[in-house]
C-alpha angles and dihedrals in degrees: 000000000000116000117258115242106173110122127213087242091058092047093051092046091053092045092050093047090049091053091051091050095056122103124219089270090056095248124129111248109255118237137178114308108266114232113237131213127191115201095200131026139145093188111171095358098103100029139049093254095114094050092086101007130074118227088214092056092045091052094046093048091053095041088240105153103169121042126173099214104198129208115204099230091198097040094121092058103044136073137188115251133175092270095044139277114335137184110258101179142008119245117235118235110289096015097102091050092051091046092052094050090048092052094045090052094050092045092051092046090054093048091050091049094056096037096243115146123221125217113268104152140017088263089068089059089052088052090052089050088056092050107270115132115245132175121215110213104226136177134206110213128020096211089126087075088074089069093053129335091215088067086080088069090053092049089051090051088053092053108273109151105154122050129184110202101214137017129161107321129071116257141162096260102075148292129307132208102252101054136054108277115253105171104043089238134315115003127218088264091051090053090050089052091052092049092046089052089052090051095048098041099250119147112238116224118203097191114135090021124131122238091260090050090053092052092049093049093047090052092048099045127084094192136051119277135199140228097216104193143016131054137271126256137181091216125086113237127180138198088275091074125078113279095255088064101033090051094062118104118233116243092239091054092046089053091052090055091046094048089057090055097263133126139228123224126215119226126208100240115150095226090057103032113048096205142345135284095350096046092046090054090049092052092048089056091049088054092048089056090050101042107016128255093276093064107048128087146157113276101158102169088214110198090006095096102053113210093349098076125109093198128045106158131071089229087068090070090056089052090054092050090050091049093052090050091049089052090059101254105166119251095248093053092042093052091046093054097039099044123337101069096057092038091050094051093046094045091046092054092048094048090052090063111134104169 
């Protein structure tokens, strides 16, 4: 269970602000609809939701204007077991690259079919800020770079803008949280991937990384990075624990990411978030107390947690935003959590493009 960080001072501030925001009828004054960004989602990828439903319509109904739609780059070689997701096979040389290109093609074909644009430039993020729905093509696991580092350029040309270095299978980039470390952190190849992302304008995601990996990536990167999904904890867990514990990010590591201008996303895992949307809102406020309002964001991991999720619809994010507003969270903080923090990190990475 993630540690609780919400102070009595914060609670009283929110309660006071809420009281001041009430009208004579007891209703919270309505304001403009806050745009929402989710830094990590698999919505519709592991279910039949998109068979008869449009992702564009789902996003527009929820007021979700920026969605990091994440491909699991090692999805063909992993499986869910009682202790968590495990590697079931080892990809042959070239297989991860082919798998990635296949997934990118199918994703783009679907987006074209429903008329939903994906983020290509910083201007697309500005459009999302104004209310136009945009998908961020994201990838979990950069193992394809072992085949050929230059494939990252091709992935960028096909729309990739958000890259998580490691996931659930062993690779030559670095270590991940749920298996025994083999590399003592980020490898030389892993550092080259980080620097190539900086050059291209791809946001680097440290989720699933070990502490040593985080340190290596922070040293290699010239721009802020994110930890897209999990929750923070004051305890030190290792790969020996179940994945719902080993996947948490230590508070010290989260602070390192924040101090470099990055942000940490909260997932919707039942063992971390007591309920939805109320429990999710509570946990976001705990994180704000721990890291500051400029470094907390939505990173739900919708459909990535199997039966252990407390949220499975995009509309749930709108409910969380409404709850935070009802609790008296000020507009600047609310906008930062709901949209600006992820948008700022993504836009900063893209604007740093040099190649």
